[in-house]
C-alpha positions, 0 to 999 in steps of 0.5 A: 496550531493548537490541537490541530497539529495532532489530528493527522496522527489519528484521522487515519482511523476514519478510513477503517470502515471504508477499507473493508467495505470498499473491498467488498462492494466496489470494483477492485480497480476503484477500491485500489485507487481510492484506498491508496489515495487515502493512505498516501495523503494521510501518511504524508500529513501525519509525517509532516505533523511529526516533523513540526512537533520535532522542531519544537522538541529539538529546540528544547534540547541542550546544544541543539543546532536550531536557532536559539529563537526557535526555543522561545516561549512563543514558539513552544506555546504553539504546541499543546504539551510542547515539552512532552509532545515535542520530545516524543516526536523526535524518536517517533519521526526517526523510527518512521523514516528508518522503517520507510527507508528499510522498506524501500531498500528491501523492495529494491533488494528483492527485485534485484535478487529476482532479476539476477536469478533470471539473468541467464534466461532468454529475454522473454516476457514469460519465463517457465522454470523447471521446478517442482515447487508450484508458484507464479509471480509477476516481476515488474521491470522495463519495458514490460516486466516478466511473468515467472511460472514453474512447470509444477504449477503448469502441470496442475492446470488445464490449458484454459486455466493456464491462460487465466494464470498468465492473464492474471499475472500480466494484469498485475504488470499492465496496471502496475500494481506494485506501485499501489502496493508499495505506496500503501506499505510505506503509508502503513509504516509511516502511520500504523493506523493505516495498516487496514488499508494496506491489507485491503489494497493487497486484496483488491489488487488481486481481485483487480487482476482476477477481473482483468483475467476473466475478461481476457479469457472470457470466463469468470468460472475458469479463472475461479477454477485456476485460482482454487487449483493453484491454491491447493497445489501451492502448499508452502510458498518458495523463495521467489513466490515469497517475493509476495511475503514480506516485500513490496510485491505483496500479493503478486503471487496470487496463484501460488500463495495462501490468502483470501482465496475463498473470497476471490473464488466466491466473487468470481462465481458471482456477477461482475462488479460494476465499475464506477468512479465513486460510490453512492452516498446512500450506501454503506460503502458510500457513507464510509468513503465520504467519511474517509474523504472528509477525514483525509481532507481535514488531515490535509487542512490541519497539516497545511494550517500547522505548517503555515502557522509554524513557518510564520512563528519560526520566521518571526522568532528568527533574528535577522 
């Protein structure tokens, strides 16, 4: 395997340039899908390589449950600095699995809390809560999910802006943005080098919903005004608008939480972004995207090569 086993751990750095440029220059739908794909593949590859290193490290421990042949010098020679890297991979992989499991648990726990809070209300796709704290969020669910908004926020918006608000939240549900957000959140937990992609996707999902809302109401300026007014009204995020705070629903209360509001408003006041599946290589974002794509491909090839090589070595070292 050689040094190739370490490459997937650091190759996420190749995606840092595209994280910023894609959010600025690509259609938010394209940027969201692109960045989520890069993050997911790189996270899986880095976790797989940690697992391979852990096998070598565990085989060196006294009383290990693995076959004795797996601690042979031939197996250990497959990994550079096997004694240090192998043993360090054990706690690293345990931490990765633990934080990913905790993220999933919190995701489902917060979703359950939100659904229980709405359990006694009519089974409508739109729920208006008589609260004096202005917030709105989209709660995923089957079959369609629900849009929750408070009377305090609705009072601060005129009818066209209210339509923009509801269109924005419905766009989150229709495009299932919670899945993209959860995927990049797990990826960032698996490899901290992927955190810029998580931040970028949290922004691009909001921009995606903004553009869908603008198309739905027929006015980009109305959506921009609604976003600006809601940001001024919101103040501190309340409990379930805070679904967006530390949970996998991050970014869903875009009308009711602090964030890159000026960037979103400025984007809506400019021309609509051009939808395209892949940026031109002759642009800065195109070069960054190709760099991230190459990094992702090398990461996948390195982890696949390491996995196959380790399998063959362990198979040869295992007594029949």
